[in-house]
C-alpha positions in Angstrom: 0.0 0.0 0.0 2.7 2.4 1.0 4.6 1.6 -2.2 1.5 2.3 -4.3 1.0 5.7 -2.6 4.6 6.6 -3.0 4.5 5.8 -6.7 1.1 7.1 -7.7 0.6 9.9 -5.1 4.0 11.3 -4.2 2.7 14.5 -2.8 0.3 12.6 -0.5 3.2 10.3 0.6 5.3 13.3 1.7 2.4 14.6 3.7 1.2 11.3 5.3 2.0 12.3 8.8 0.3 15.7 8.3 -2.8 14.0 6.8 -3.1 11.6 9.7 -2.7 14.5 12.2 -5.3 16.5 10.2 -7.7 13.6 10.3 -7.5 13.4 14.1 -8.0 17.2 14.2 -11.2 16.9 12.2 -12.5 14.2 14.5 -11.4 16.3 17.5 -13.4 19.4 16.2 -16.3 17.1 15.5 -16.4 15.6 19.0 -15.9 19.0 20.7 -18.9 20.4 18.8 -21.0 17.3 19.4 -20.4 17.6 23.2 -20.9 21.4 23.6 -23.4 22.2 20.8 -25.2 18.9 21.5 -25.8 19.7 25.2 -26.6 23.4 24.7 -28.6 22.9 21.6 -30.7 20.2 23.3 -31.4 22.5 26.3 -32.4 25.4 24.1 -34.5 23.1 21.9 -36.3 21.7 24.9 -36.9 25.2 26.4 -38.3 26.5 23.1 -40.7 23.5 23.0 -42.0 23.7 26.5 -42.3 27.5 26.7 -44.1 27.9 23.4 -47.8 28.9 23.4 -49.7 25.9 24.7 -46.5 24.3 26.1 -46.3 22.6 29.5 -44.3 25.6 30.8 -45.8 28.3 28.6 -43.8 31.6 28.8 -44.1 33.9 25.9 -41.2 36.1 26.9 -38.7 33.3 27.2 -40.1 31.6 24.1 -39.7 34.8 21.9 -36.2 35.4 23.2 -35.0 31.9 22.4 -36.9 31.7 19.1 -35.3 35.0 18.0 -31.9 33.7 19.0 -32.4 30.7 16.8 -33.8 32.7 13.9 -31.0 35.2 13.9 -28.4 32.6 13.1 -30.6 30.6 10.7 -32.4 33.3 8.8 -30.2 36.4 8.4 -28.3 36.1 5.0 -25.0 37.2 6.5 -24.9 34.4 9.0 -26.5 31.5 7.1 -24.5 28.4 8.1 -25.6 26.5 5.0 -23.3 28.6 2.8 -19.6 28.5 3.0 -18.8 32.2 2.5 -21.2 33.4 5.2 -19.7 30.9 7.6 -16.3 32.3 6.9 -17.7 35.7 7.7 -18.9 34.3 11.0 -15.4 33.0 11.7 -14.1 36.6 11.2 -17.0 38.2 13.2 -16.2 35.9 16.2 -12.5 36.3 16.1 -12.4 38.3 19.3 -14.8 35.9 21.1 -12.6 33.0 20.0 -9.4 34.7 21.3 -11.1 35.4 24.6 -12.3 31.8 25.1 -9.3 29.8 23.9 -6.5 32.4 23.8 -5.8 32.0 20.1 -7.5 32.3 16.7 -5.6 29.5 14.9 -5.9 25.8 15.2 -8.6 23.2 15.6 -9.7 24.3 19.1 -10.1 27.9 18.0 -12.0 26.8 14.9 -14.3 24.8 17.1 -15.7 27.9 18.8 -17.5 29.5 15.8 -18.6 26.0 14.7 -20.2 25.3 18.1 -21.8 28.8 18.1 -23.2 28.2 14.6 -24.4 24.7 15.4 -26.3 25.4 18.6 -29.2 27.3 17.0 -29.4 24.9 14.1 -29.5 21.8 16.4 -31.9 23.6 18.8 -34.4 24.1 15.9 -34.0 20.4 14.9 -34.6 19.3 18.5 -37.8 21.5 18.6 -39.1 19.9 15.4 -38.4 16.4 16.7 -40.1 17.0 20.1 -43.2 18.6 18.5 -43.7 15.2 16.8 -44.4 13.6 20.2 -48.1 12.6 20.5 -49.9 15.4 22.4 -52.2 12.8 23.8 -49.3 11.2 25.7 -48.3 14.6 27.1 -51.9 15.3 28.2 -52.1 11.9 29.8 -48.9 12.5 31.7 -50.2 15.9 32.9 -53.5 14.3 34.0 -51.5 11.8 36.1 -49.9 14.6 38.0 -46.4 14.3 36.4 -44.2 17.3 36.9 -42.9 19.3 34.0 -39.4 17.7 34.5 -40.9 14.2 34.4 -42.8 15.0 31.2 -39.6 16.4 29.6 -37.5 13.4 30.5 -40.1 10.5 30.4 -42.3 11.7 27.5 -40.6 14.3 25.3 -37.0 12.8 25.4 -38.0 9.2 25.6 -40.8 9.2 23.0 -38.9 11.6 20.7 -35.5 9.7 20.9 -35.7 8.2 17.4 -36.4 11.5 15.9 -33.8 13.2 18.0 -31.2 10.7 16.7 -32.2 11.4 13.1 -31.8 15.1 13.5 -28.6 14.6 15.4 -27.2 12.6 12.5 -28.0 15.4 10.0 -26.5 18.0 12.4 -23.3 16.0 12.8 -22.9 15.7 9.0 -23.4 19.5 8.7 -20.7 20.0 11.4 -18.3 17.9 9.3 -18.8 20.3 6.4 -18.2 23.2 8.7 -14.9 21.8 9.9 -13.8 21.5 6.3 -14.8 25.1 5.7 -12.7 26.2 8.7 -9.7 25.1 6.7 -10.0 28.3 4.7 -8.8 30.2 7.7 -6.1 27.8 8.9 -8.6 26.1 11.3 -6.8 22.8 11.1 -8.1 19.5 10.0 -8.6 18.0 6.6 -10.0 21.3 5.3 -6.7 23.0 5.8 -4.8 20.1 4.2 -7.1 20.3 1.1 -6.9 24.1 0.8 -3.4 25.1 2.1 -1.5 22.0 1.1 -3.5 20.9 -1.9 -5.4 23.7 -3.7 -2.9 26.5 -3.0 0.0 24.3 -4.3 -1.9 22.8 -7.2 -1.6 19.2 -5.7 -4.7 17.5 -6.9 -3.8 14.2 -5.3 -3.7 15.9 -1.9 -7.1 17.5 -2.5 -8.6 14.1 -3.5 -7.3 12.2 -0.5 -8.4 14.9 1.9 -11.9 14.9 0.3 -12.1 11.1 0.4 -11.2 11.1 4.1 -13.9 13.6 4.9 -16.4 11.5 3.0 -15.2 8.4 5.0 -15.9 10.3 8.2 -19.4 11.2 6.9 -20.1 7.6 5.9 -18.9 6.2 9.2 -21.0 8.7 11.1 -24.1 7.9 9.2 -23.5 4.1 9.7 -23.2 4.6 13.5 -26.4 6.7 13.8 -28.3 4.3 11.5 -27.2 1.4 13.7 -28.2 3.1 16.9 -31.6 4.1 15.5 -32.3 0.5 14.4 -31.4 -0.8 17.8 -33.7 1.7 19.6 -36.6 1.1 17.2 -36.4 -2.7 17.5 
């Protein structure tokens, strides 16, 4: 295998150590975002669901504040996380925030800060959509039995909505992988930096192809893991 790479992809062979390191950096950014954006996004999503009009903890003020927070990051054209250029703008806008939190603006840890901030409202909205699919009859039954709001959140919303939550989590994680690649444009580390700085900027197509392939492998493995978990839960 190594002989094949050295013969057919000499540029990749010279960068093997860097590519391996970049792969781990991508996984690191992904895991960091999953932990922080996952927890915070879940909390915000649950709060939006239960404080909405007709919710078990209806509070219009809190609902409007949280809903506005989500919509700002998802609807304003300048900060639309579905497009690469606006996300790069978000990286620049949050440069001082990033420096304050991690002490630097370069590297995988620094790149994770704007990725996490961009992912929280996206995942929160996905959580809200998933929880709203829970049968209202089950919620009403729990209320009639005297269950506390906390019990309803844990035993009804989260338990009944778990399959849907896992599905939206899968799509969110895949979106995060794309954001880690975009972060490579500003020396964020990971496979995105390898593809852009070491591949595109130096006209080394084999490096670009290998970095892209590895990103796709991470996406594929992530999807397989979530599909396996969902099948286990549903059966």
